[in-house]
C-alpha positions in Angstrom: -6.3 -48.4 -13.0 -4.2 -45.2 -12.6 -3.4 -45.0 -16.3 -6.9 -45.3 -17.8 -8.8 -42.5 -19.4 -10.8 -41.8 -16.3 -7.7 -41.0 -14.3 -6.4 -38.5 -16.9 -9.8 -36.8 -16.9 -9.8 -36.5 -13.1 -6.3 -35.0 -13.3 -7.4 -32.4 -15.9 -10.4 -31.5 -13.8 -8.3 -31.0 -10.7 -5.9 -28.8 -12.7 -8.9 -26.8 -14.0 -10.3 -26.5 -10.5 -7.0 -25.3 -9.2 -6.7 -22.6 -11.9 -10.2 -21.4 -11.2 -9.5 -21.3 -7.5 -6.3 -19.3 -8.1 -8.3 -16.7 -10.2 -10.9 -16.4 -7.4 -8.3 -16.1 -4.7 -8.3 -12.6 -3.1 -5.5 -10.3 -2.2 -5.0 -9.2 1.4 -4.8 -5.5 1.8 -4.1 -3.5 4.9 -6.5 -0.5 4.9 -5.3 2.9 6.1 -7.2 6.1 6.3 -6.0 9.6 5.5 -8.7 12.2 5.8 -12.0 10.6 4.6 -10.3 8.4 2.0 -9.3 4.7 2.5 -6.1 3.4 1.0 -4.9 -0.1 0.7 -1.4 -1.5 0.8 -0.7 -5.2 0.1 0.1 -6.8 3.4 3.1 -8.6 1.9 4.8 -5.3 1.4 4.5 -4.1 5.0 7.3 -5.0 7.3 5.7 -3.7 10.5 3.1 -1.3 11.9 4.5 0.8 14.6 1.3 2.6 15.7 1.6 6.0 17.1 5.3 6.5 17.6 7.2 9.7 18.4 8.8 11.4 15.4 11.4 14.2 15.2 10.8 17.0 12.7 13.4 17.6 9.9 14.1 21.3 9.4 14.2 22.5 5.8 13.0 19.1 4.5 10.5 18.8 1.7 6.9 19.2 2.9 6.1 15.5 2.5 8.8 14.5 5.0 6.9 13.9 8.2 9.9 13.4 10.4 12.5 10.9 11.6 11.6 7.8 13.6 13.7 5.5 15.6 13.3 1.9 14.5 15.3 -1.1 15.7 18.5 0.9 16.1 18.1 2.8 12.9 16.6 6.1 11.9 13.7 6.0 9.4 12.6 8.8 7.2 8.9 9.0 7.5 6.8 10.2 4.6 3.5 11.9 5.4 0.9 10.7 3.1 -1.3 13.5 4.2 1.2 16.2 3.2 2.2 14.2 0.0 -1.5 14.6 -1.1 -1.5 18.3 -0.3 -3.8 17.9 2.7 -3.4 20.2 5.7 -1.3 19.0 8.6 -3.1 18.1 11.8 -2.1 17.7 15.4 -3.3 14.2 16.0 -0.8 11.3 16.4 -0.3 9.3 13.2 0.3 5.6 12.7 3.5 4.6 11.1 4.0 1.7 8.7 7.5 0.4 7.9 8.6 -0.6 4.4 11.9 -1.6 2.8 13.1 0.9 0.2 16.0 1.4 -2.2 18.3 2.7 0.5 17.0 0.8 3.5 13.8 1.2 5.6 11.3 4.1 5.5 8.1 4.9 7.2 4.7 6.1 6.0 2.6 8.3 8.3 -1.2 7.8 8.0 -4.1 9.0 10.1 -5.1 5.5 11.1 -4.4 1.9 10.3 -7.6 -0.1 9.7 -8.3 -3.7 9.1 -6.8 -6.3 6.8 -9.3 -7.1 4.1 -9.4 -9.4 1.2 -10.2 -7.9 -2.2 -10.9 -9.7 -5.4 -9.0 -9.1 -8.6 -12.3 -8.7 -10.5 -13.1 -5.6 -8.4 -9.9 -3.8 -9.5 -9.9 -0.7 -11.8 -6.9 1.2 -13.0 -6.4 4.9 -12.4 -9.0 7.0 -14.3 -7.6 9.2 -17.1 -9.0 12.3 -15.3 -6.7 11.8 -12.4 -3.9 14.3 -12.2 -0.3 13.1 -13.0 0.9 13.6 -9.5 -1.6 11.2 -8.1 -1.3 8.8 -11.0 2.4 8.5 -9.9 1.3 7.5 -6.4 -1.7 5.3 -7.0 -2.0 1.9 -8.6 -5.8 2.0 -9.1 -8.8 1.2 -6.9 -10.8 -1.7 -5.6 -14.6 -1.3 -5.5 -15.8 -2.3 -2.1 -19.5 -2.7 -1.2 -19.6 0.7 0.4 -16.5 2.5 -0.6 -13.4 2.7 -2.8 -10.0 1.4 -1.7 -7.2 3.4 -3.4 -4.2 1.2 -3.9 -0.8 2.5 -2.8 2.5 1.0 -4.0 5.2 1.5 -1.3 7.9 1.6 -3.9 6.3 4.8 -5.3 6.4 6.3 -1.8 10.1 5.6 -1.2 11.8 8.9 -0.1 14.6 8.3 -2.6 12.2 8.0 -5.5 10.2 11.0 -4.3 13.4 13.1 -4.1 14.4 12.0 -7.6 11.0 12.9 -9.0 11.1 16.3 -7.3 14.5 17.1 -8.8 13.5 16.2 -12.3 
């Protein structure tokens, strides 16, 4: 019974259904807000969300360095997404997300961490050609949501080591 033609057809159908389901499977993104713009970061890339944690300023550091943060016995360099995007600084507390970078952990300061949402690969669009080179280097593209755009960030591109190398070249 298991080796007849009907069995092979069922197996092929199951394989086809699995492939279709994999294509329809969404990607979980953590939404963050800076100013009025929503950004998304794949949840699999985030080690931890620290919330509004105290940070220490770093004198003479590049403008995009938001400070140093204590994290599990280590000191993280925190990148200010607001300053990296040439937005004015503000006095409100910022949320900190933790990532693993080339030389250890680093933080990303954002105005607010939002919800985790599932986006569909079909809704993704690459960076437009009109986007300036600096932002193209930071963004992976966007997802079209029903009422907004979700700009995709790649934490690897926000690593302080990579940003310093890009600034020096």
